[in-house]
N, C-alpha and C positions, 0 to 999 in steps of 0.2 A: 162567930163571924171572924174572919181573918182581918188583921189590922191593915190599915192603909200602908204602914211602913213595910210590912211583910210583902204586900202586893207589889209595892214599888221595887223592893229588892228582887223579887222574882222577875219583874219586867226588865230591870237593869241587867240581870243575869242573862236573859235572852239577848239583850243588846251586846253584852260582852261575848257570849258564845258566837254571835253572828259577826263579831268584830266591827260593830257599829259604834262610832264615837261621836263626840260633839260636832255638829254641823253635817253629819251624815244621816241618811235615811234608810229605813227598812220598809218594805211593802207591808201594809196592814195584813194582807192575807198570809204572809210569811210569819208575822208575829202571832197571828191567830193559830196557825198550824203548830208553831212551837209551843204556844200556850197550852194547846190540847195535850201535849206531852206531860204537862205538870199535873193533869187530872183535876185541876182547880176549875171552878165555874167560869163560864164565859162572862157572867155578870161581874165577877171579881176583876177580870181583865178590863171590862168596860168602865168600872168604877175607878180602877187604877189609872187608865188612860185619861179619864175625865179630870181626876184630881191632879195628875201630873201636868196636864195642859193648863189647868187653872193656876198651878204653881210655877208655870212657865219653864218647866223642865223639858217639855216636848211640845211639838206642834203637830197638828194633823193637817195634811195638805193633799190636794188632788193633783195628780200628774197624768200624763198620757197612759202610764202603766197602771193607773188606779190609785186608790188612797195610799198615802205614805205617812209614816211616823218619823219625824225628824227630831233628833236629840239636840236640845238647845243648851242644856246645862247638866253636868254630871257631879256637881258639888255634893248633892245628897249622897250619892254612892261613895264618894271619897271621904265624906264625913263620918262614915261608920267606923266604929271601934274595930281594932284588929279582931278578926274571926267572927265579928257580930253577924255579918252578912252570911258567912258560911253556916253559922249555927241556925239562923232563920231558914236558910235554904234547906238544911237538913230536916228541920221541923216540918217545913212545907212538903218535903218529899215523903216524910212519914205519914203526914195527913193525906197526901195524894194516894199513897199506896193503900191506906186504910179505906178511903172512899172507893178506889178502884176495886178492891177486894170485896167490899160490901155490895157494890153494884153487880159484880160478877156472880156473887152468891145468890142475890135476889133474882137475877136474870135466870140463873140455872134452876132455881126452885119455882120459877113462873110467877113469883110475887111482885116482880118489878113492873111498875107502871109510873108514868110521869106524875100523876096526881099524888101518889104515895110519896114519891121523891120530893115534890114541892112541899108537902106537909112536913116531912122530916127536916127540910132545910130551914123551916121557920120555928122549929122547936128549940128551946134554950139548951 
C-alpha cells in the first residue's frame, strides 16, 4: 500500500504543475485526469483527497462548473525536507511505470481481467 504521505505529495505535485496555490481551485475532473497520468489507483486519489480534507489541507466544493478542489493550506508540502518530495515522486513514477508495464503485458497475453487485478491488489 502506498503511504498517505506519498499520495499527498503526488496530489500536491499535480497542484504545483497546474499552478494552483492556497485559496485557488482545480476542477475535480482535471485533477482526476492528471492523476490517471500517474498510473496510480483512483482509490489512492480518493483516500488522499479524503485524508487531506480531514486534515483541512483542501476542501471539496460544488460550483456551476462541477466539483472543485480548493487548496486551503500547503504547509505539509513546504515542511518536506529538501529533495524528499522529489525522491518520493521518483519512487511513485517507478511504481507507476511498473504497474503500467504489468498491465500492458497481461493485456497483451489475454490474461488481464478485473477480478485478477483486484486479487493482486490485496496480496501483501
